[in-house]
N, C-alpha and C positions, 0 to 999 in steps of 0.2 A: 395265688397261684395260679395260673397259663392253662388259657380252655383245651380246650386236646380239638382236632381238626372239626370230628363233627358236631360237637360240641357251642363252638366257634358264637360270640354274639352275629356277627354278619353272614354266617351260617342257615342261623336259624331264621333269619328275621328275610328271608329270601324266595322260602315261596307265599311267606304272606305277601312281600311284593307282587310272587308273578299273580299271586292270586287276585292281588286290588287291580290288576290291568283286563283280567277275567272280563267286564264291567264293557270295560272299550269293544272287550271282543266282540262282544257281544251286543254291543249299535253299529259296530260297521256295517256300514251300509248300503246301500246294491250300488247309490248312481256312486262307487267307488272306485278308483278303475285302477283296479290290484294287476294287470297287464301291465300297469308302469312300472317301472321300481324307484324308488326314492328321488329326486332328486336335489341335489347338492345347489342349493341357493343361498350369495349373498346375505348376511346377513344387518337388518338396517334399521332393529327395533331390539327395545330389549324382549319382545313375547320374542323365543327363538319359539320358530316353527322347526315341527320332527325332520327328521333324515336329517337338520344340521348337524345336530351338536354330535359328537364321541363319548359322551358321561351326562348325568345328571347335572353332575356339577361347572356344568362352560357353559357363557352366560356370555353378556356385555352390556355393560351402562352404556346409558345416550346421555349425551348432554342438554338433553329434558331434565331426563332423571336428576341431576348438577347439580339443576339453574335454581331449584327451590328448595336448597339443604341447608341449614348449617355448622356452619367451620368453625371451630375455634383455633387449629390447627390444619394447612395444605395438607399434611401429612394423614390426612381421617380421612381425603378421597376413597384410603383403601381400603372405607369400615362398608365402603359401597359394593363391595366383595360381600354376600353372607358371610357371617360364622366370625369375621377379620375382629378385631380390638385394636382400637392403637390407640397410646398411652406417652405418655413423657416422664419419664425422672431427671432432670438434667433443665437444663435453657433449651428454646427454642430453636437454637440454632445448629441443635443436636441434631442427630438423627431418631426417627420416633422408633418407639419400644410394640412390636407388633404381636400381637397373642392367634392362635389358628388352631382347631382341626387336634387339640391337647399337649399343643408346641408355645412353650414361651420363647418366642422365634428371635430375641431379644432382640438387637436390632435391623436383624435383615435374612439372618440363616435360615435354610431354604424355607426361602418363599425369596422367587424371583422377582426380579421387575426392571420392566423396561421402560424407553420414551424414547419414544421415534425411533422405534428397532434401537436405541443405542442400550449398553447394558447399564443400570444403577448398583445394586451390587459389587461389594469391592473387595476383591480375598487377598488375605494378607493386610488385612489392613489395621492401622493405628490403633482406635477400641475394641475391632469386634469383628470379626471373621461374617462376610459376606454385607458386612453396613453398609444400609439402601437410604440416603438421608433423598426425603423428595422436593427440599425444601424451594427445587428451581421451578416445580411446576408451577406454571397458572390454570389454574384450575378454568376461567372464561376461555380459553382458547384449547383444550380437548372439549374431544366430537367422542371417541369411544374411550373406557375402560375393560379389556379385553380379558377376561379368569380364567382360569382352570385349575384343578387343585387334583392333585393327588400324581399319578407314578408314568400313567399311560399314552405321551406323546413325544413322542418321537424327536419332535422341534427342541425340548425342552429338555437343560442339559443341569450346571452348579445349579444347585441353591434349588432348585423347582421341585423337592421332595412332597415335599405342602402342597406346592401352590405357583402359579405364578398369575400375573396380571401386566399384561401391556397396553399401556397407554399412547394414545394418538391425538393427534395436532387436526384441526382445521387444514384446509388452504388457501382457503378465503373468507372473510365477514358479508354478510350482506351488507351491514352501515358499520362504521365505525363505532370506536367506547371509549368513552370518558367518565371513567368509574372513579368519587371517593369517598371513602371510608373514615371513621372516626368512634371514638367509645369510651371505655373506663380505662379507668391506668392510661394511659395516653396512646391508646392504640391508634394507630395511622396509619391509615395507605391509599397509591392512589395509582392507578391504571390506567395507562394511553394506548389500544390497539386496531391495528384497521388491517385494510389490505387494498393492494393499487395494482392497478396496468402495468408493464415491465419484461420490454420485451420478448412483446407476445406471448409472456406467460402471466403471473399476478407474485405481488411480493406484500407476502406480512408478514406483521412486523407489531412489537407493542413492546413497551417498556411496564417495568413494576414499581413502584415503589412502597418497603411495608416495615412499621416497625412499632414497639410498644414495651414497659416496665416490667404490666403483669403485675400479680395483686404483694408480688415480693417483698419483706421489708428489704431489702438492698435490690435497687430498681433492676429491672432487668439489664436496659438498654440494649431490647436485641432494634439491629439494623441490618435491612437487606436493602441489595438489588439488583435486580433482575430482567433480561432483555433477551428476545427472541428475535429471530431477523433471517427468513421460511422462504425460497423464492422455489418455484414450482409451473415446469410446462407440461403440454399435453401434446402432440402429435401425432400425428394417427392410431395406431397401437403406441405407444411408447408415453409413457412419464414418469416426466423427469426431478427432485425434488431435492433444493438443496438448503441444510439451518446450520447455519451459525444461535449458539444460544451461551450466555454470560448473567451468571450469575457469584457477590459478593455478599454474607455473614457476617457478623460481629454480637457477642451476647457477652452479659455474669449469667452464670449458674446461681441459681438454687438445689441442690442438689437432693436426694432424699439425704433424712436423718433420722436420731433415733429417739423412738419413743419417750425413751425412761429421761430426756431430755425436754422435753417439749412437756412431758405428767411432773420434772423439776420447776419449771418457769424458766430452764435458761436462754430458752426464747418459743416466740408464739409460733403461730401454726404457719406465717410463711416466715420464719427465722429463719437464718441461713447459721451453716457452726465456722464456714472459713467462703466469707463472702467475695476472695477472689478467685476463685473459681470459673469458668468461663470457659469461650473457643472465639473462633477462627477463621474462618472457611470460604474454598472457591472452587468454581467448575465451569469449566468452559471449555466448550466442542463444538464439532464443525463434523456434517454427517451428507450425505450425500445417498438419497433414494433414484432406483430405477427399476423399473416394470414395463418389460413385454408384453402381450398379450398376443399370443398364435391360435390358432382354427380347431388347436388337441389341448392347450393348457397358457400354462403364464409363465415367466424367469424374473427374477428378482434378486435385485445383489444389495448389499445394503452396508457402505464403511462409512466409518470414523474414526475420527480422534478426539482425545478423551485427556486436559490437561486440570487437575486436582488437586487441597492442600486441605490439610487440616490441620491445626491446634487445639488441641484439648487440656482442659489444664480441672484436675480430678479432686478432691479428696473424703473419700467414704471414708477411711477408720480414722481419722481427726492427724492424734498421738501415739496409734497404738506403735508403730516400731520408732518414729523421732521423733521424744518427747521435747527435746529442742525447736525443729526447726519443722516440724506437724510432719503431715505425712504425704501432702500434696502433691500429685506425678504430673507430669509436663508430658503426654500422646502426640504425637505430631511425625507428614509424611508431605512427601513434594512424589506425585505421581502423572505419571505418562500413558497413558493406554490408549492404543490400535489395536478393532476389528472390525471384520468380513465377515456380512452373515451370506451364502449362494441357495437361493433352491429354482430347481423346472416340474415341475408336475406336468403330466402325461393325464390326457382322458384317454382310455383306448376299449378296449375291447378281452375278455380273458371266454373267447369260444361264445357262447351265444349270449354273458353277462358282461352288467355298466361294469366301469375303473376307473380308478384312479388313483398315480403313482407317485410318488413325490419323491424328490433324493432332493442331501441339501449337503454343503458345509460351512461351517462355522469356525474360526482363528479368531483368533484375540492375544495380547502379550499387554502384561500390567510390567511396566517398570518404575520403580520405586528407589528413589536418592536422593535420602532416604529416608527410613524408618524407621523412629525412636523412640526411645519409652527415658525419659532422665525426671531426675529428681527435682522438685521445686517452690519455693515458698514464698507468694505472692509473687506470682507469675513471671517470677524471677532462676533462675537455673541453677541448680548447686551440682547435681553431679549428673553421670551417663548409669540407664542403669544397662542401656543396649543402643545399637545404633547399627542398625544394618542395608545393605543395601541389596537389590534381591527382581531380578528378572524372572519374572511368572509368565510360559506360554502355555496357551492349549490349541486342540486343534481337534475337531470334529466332525465324523461322516456318517449321516443319518440316510433313514431311506424305512417309509411309510406306504402303504397302499390300503384302499376302500376301494370293497366290492360288495356289488348289490348281486346278490346272492337266489332273490324272489324279491318280487313284494314287500314281505315280512321282517328278511332276510342278510341284515350289513353286514360285514367285519372290516377291523381297520386292524392290518397286525402292522409291524414298528420293531426297527433293530439302529439303536444308537450304539453309537463305535467311536471313546473320548481315549486320549492321549495329551498327557499330563507334562510339563518341564518344568524344575521350582530347579533357581542358581540363587542361595544365598552366601550374600560375601559380607560375613562377620566381623563386627571390630572383634568380639576374641576367636580366637579361631576352630576352638574345637565346636563352636554354634556352624561354622564355616560350611556348607556345601552343596552337594547337586543330585536333584531325585528326580527320576523318570518315573512315571508310572500312565496305569490302560484300565479301562474299565468300560467293560459291552455291559446293553439295558437292554434287555427285547421285550417287547412291550404286545400287547392279546386284550382287544374286543369283542362283543356281538355283540350287539344292538338289534333288537326284538321291535318287530313293529306292531302289533298285532290289529290295531282300527288308527278309524282317522284320533280317536283321539291321544293313544299313548303310544308311549314307548319307554322297549325294559331295556337295561346298560346290565353288563357284565364284564369290566378292565379290570386286566394286570398287567401288572410292569413290574420298573427297576428302573430304580432315578439313585441319586449321588447325591452325594457335597463334598468341596473340596474341603482339605485343612489347610491353619496356617502355611505356606513358605517357613518360616521358623522353625515351629514345631516341627514339624518332616522334618527339621537339617540338626537340629538342635541337641547337644549330646550333659550340655551345665548347666548351671545355674546363673545367669548372668552377676547376679548378683555377690555368687559365697564364688565363682566360679568350680564349685563341686557336681558330682555327680548325681549326688539329692536334695531331692529341694527341701524347702523349709519343717517337713514331719517326720525330713530322716528315708522318705521314698528314693529309691530310684526314677532317674528322670528316663525316660520310652520315649524313642521318635512318636509324633503322629502317627496313623497314616496317613499318605495323599489322597486317596478317596477314601470312601469311609458308601457302601453300598446302603441303599435302600428297596424294600419293596411290599407295593402296596396291592389292595388288592376292593373291591370297590360289585355293592349290587348296586340298582335306581332305576328309579322307576318316573319316567316326564309326565304329566298328564294336561292335556291343552284344549281347552274349547268344552270340558263339559259344565261350566256357568263362562257365557261368552262374556270375552275379556277377564277369564283368571287363565295360570300356569301353574301350576303345581308342583315340584320334581322330589323327593324321596330315595336319599341317600347312607346306607351301612358300610363302613369301609373299615379298612385295616392298615396299617401305617409299620408296617417293624427296620430296626435299626442295627446300621451289627453293631459291635463292640468300638470303640473307638478315641484318642486320647484329646483333648479340647483346647488349643492355646488361648492362653488369662493373660490376655495384653493391655490387664493393667500392673499385673505383677513377670510380665518377660518371661514365664515359664510354664510349660503343657501341665494341665491337670489332668486322671488318667475317671477315663470316663467307663460308663453300662449299655450293657445294650436292651434294648428296650421294644415298646408292646402299646401300640395303641390303636384307638379303635373305636366308634362310635356310631351315631345317628345323626345327617342332620336334614331338614324339611324347611324348603323356600317356599315360597309364594309369591304369585306379582301380578298386579290387579288393577284392570283400566276396567273401573266403573262404570265411567264413561267421558267422552271427552275434555281432555286435556286434563286428567285428575287420574292421579297412580296410588296408589295400596298396597305395600309390601309388610311382611310375617315374615319371619327369622329362625330357627332356635334349633340350635346346635346341641347336644350333649358327648360327653368324650370320657373315656376311660385311662388314665397314662401309666406305666407301669414297667421296671426296669424288669427285663428279661430278666435276669441270674441272680443267687443268692447272697445276702447278704447282712448281719444281723445291726445293719442301718436302720432298715427299710428297703421297699421298693417300690415308695411313692416319690413320686418325679419333682423335685422342686421347684416351684416357678408354673407345672402342666394344670392350662383350664379345664374345666369342664365343662359350664353351662354357660353359655351365649348365647342373648334375645336381642333385637329389633325391632321395630314398630312403625313404620316410617306414612305420613299422608302430605302428598304435597296437590295442590290445583292450581287452578285459574278461574277465574268466575269479574268476569264485564272488565273494572281494572285494579285488583283485586289478585294479590298472589301469593301463595306463601307456602312453608311446608312446616308438618312435626316428627322430633323423631326419641322414641326412647330407647335405651342402649340399655341392655342388661351385662354386667361382667361377672360371674358368678366365683363362686370362694375357690380358694387355690392349695397345697397342698407346700409350705415354705420349709418342712424338713424331709427328711425321707420317710420316717417312721408318723409322718402328719401328727406330731406334739407340735406344730407349730403350722396357723392358719391363716391366712389371710382375707377378710370379711366378704364379704360382696357386694355391689353398687349400680347404683341406675343413677340414670344421668336421662333430663329431657331437655333438647334444643329446641328452638323454635324458632322461625325466619318467617317474614311479613311484608311484604310485599305491597304497594298503591301509584298505580300510573296518573302521575302529573298530569302530562301530555301524552302524545302521543312516542314523542321522541325522551320522553323523561319518568325516569320512575325513584321513589321512596324507599326504601329498604330499611327494619329495625328488625335486627338480629339479638334473642335473650337467650345464653347458653348458661346452661344450669340454670335453667329455668324456674324448677326447684329449690335453690340452693342448700343441694344437699352436702352436708361435710363427708366426700368420700375419701379414700386416698387415688391415683392413677396409678401407684404399683408400693411394693409392698417385697422389702424380701427380708433374710432374717441371718446375721453375721456378727463375730466378734466386731468393737472396736474400742476403743477408748478416750473419754474425754481429758481435760485437763483436770488436771485433779483428783482423778481417778484411781487407784493403785494399780488397776489390774485388768487385763480385756473387760469385756460384758456383752457375753453373748443377747441379740438386741433386734426386736420387730423393727428396720427403717424405711419410713416410710417418705412419701412426695405426694401431699396434695391434692385435689381436685381445685381450679379455681374455684372463687365464687361463684354468683350470680353475676352478668356482665348482659351489659351493655352496651350495643355496637350497631351504629346504624350509620347508612349512602347512599350516595347518590350517582347515577348511571342517566347518564345523553350519550346516545344512542346518534351519530352520527353521518 
């Protein structure tokens, strides 16, 4: 049942947030210079100064925080964003599964990620809308991860309804790095990285080779090769950077399996029902950045070209559709992306008050030739379900203004206008077509600074995500050629751009306890009714309007030099907004998460330990089937053998908990079964794993 506006939890919590700020108001010392406006300064540490952030859930993760962070997978770098959970339901070469703010984000829908200004999310992807594969990121090169959550930022567009994270690399390294790692299950990783002078600038280079078999009965045989070349120059007020990246990987998958197969002993905990599942992917990119500083602001232009491929073989239903050959399917795409981001900012005055205005433009074109879905057996293609050539273009113009009206009040107002063009040339003529769509997204924020220790935020904004181009133009089931799906429901074209409306009340407390920063936020996010393209079937599936709201508490504490403690709690409530006998729970929506981390250095010793709690989820609309919660502890310990040589040991899943990485509930059919069976399908978390490494600085 929906909350009325006056009784909504977000609004009920607002008075408490404001009351919490009163002690800080009372502590406003006489030595505060209230005649001066809040200054916009560059964020260079995780403790965000007051006057910088535009919401309680905006922050920056630094290289210092990541150095001692244990990682099972590269994608887990995103767990540095408070409240975000990263899992996997297939092989490690596939994009991870992400959860945040009451969402099962699938492989990236509604959470936007960029690396060096280049987008990671892939629209109209062979496997899932917004597919975000972060395996090309090299953790040792990261300088910062800047994150923000909500629909309140004019510069953030498609896929950012829940939030966004921007990865940036260092321009140069103080010393070169040669690192080798090895561990259980044939885990191995080698990295060489350094920077050197080049033509009056700096050349950064890195080469990584990694792989493992994992604990799986069918060895994963994951192999990844990854490289970076980045040249940068500074000339007066100009900064220029050109970056080339390349990554290729291949793997075997042990996908989620039904619990009945485990209970009957058909396979073991780490067994596979179709050992031929797996994939191969590549990503190559070239980007150029130019920034010029002016007396009144700056200009920034980022242009990029990306070429990627994906071949993915999956079998989630076994012999449900084809008892002879099995249900394996092959999803494939070949993609080229071209894009441009440009922004100009001005610091100026509106009468007697200080103000800053930004105007930006964002252009992007994705060309897929082709993107296809095929039936396969043992990675051998049997038939084509559908094959499409797609051109998708988008352009956006945005403007944002931040004005400091008084020493205690700042506002940020913005608007964003997006225009999309979808052009699908399908092997089934009825699914071809061209569609144009546009959407406008206003934003408004008020920031109150009642004293030197507190800042209160009120945010409201609209955002969106795009739907798969094939769902936007499709009118018939590609398997049957009929205008109805397998359940007899009429096939409807998907809404091209789906509106999201968010609101938030937040509080940031800084310095009440030396070294401690605490933020609390109450938020709400509404998504309009939509149709979702199901890449595994090549058709659209009806969606429903939804509402999610929740509370997040984030703490970051530096009790002493070189020591960091963080503790984050998040609670979410997710429900469909319409009436349906099936129920109003949103399958897979996360309700509770928590993480606690400790890291630091003392003499030659360094290390970090993290606890992550992944709360239970409803797996069906009436909440009759649920996924259990899980708690994992990971640890990393380092010892400096010499001034330039460091030994590290990681213990992942330190307590050896038997948990699920992810659970689904759907029908499948095993060989020998007479009919489909609805069951929980689970992908187990990995057992306790030991890894060790040597890092030489030269």
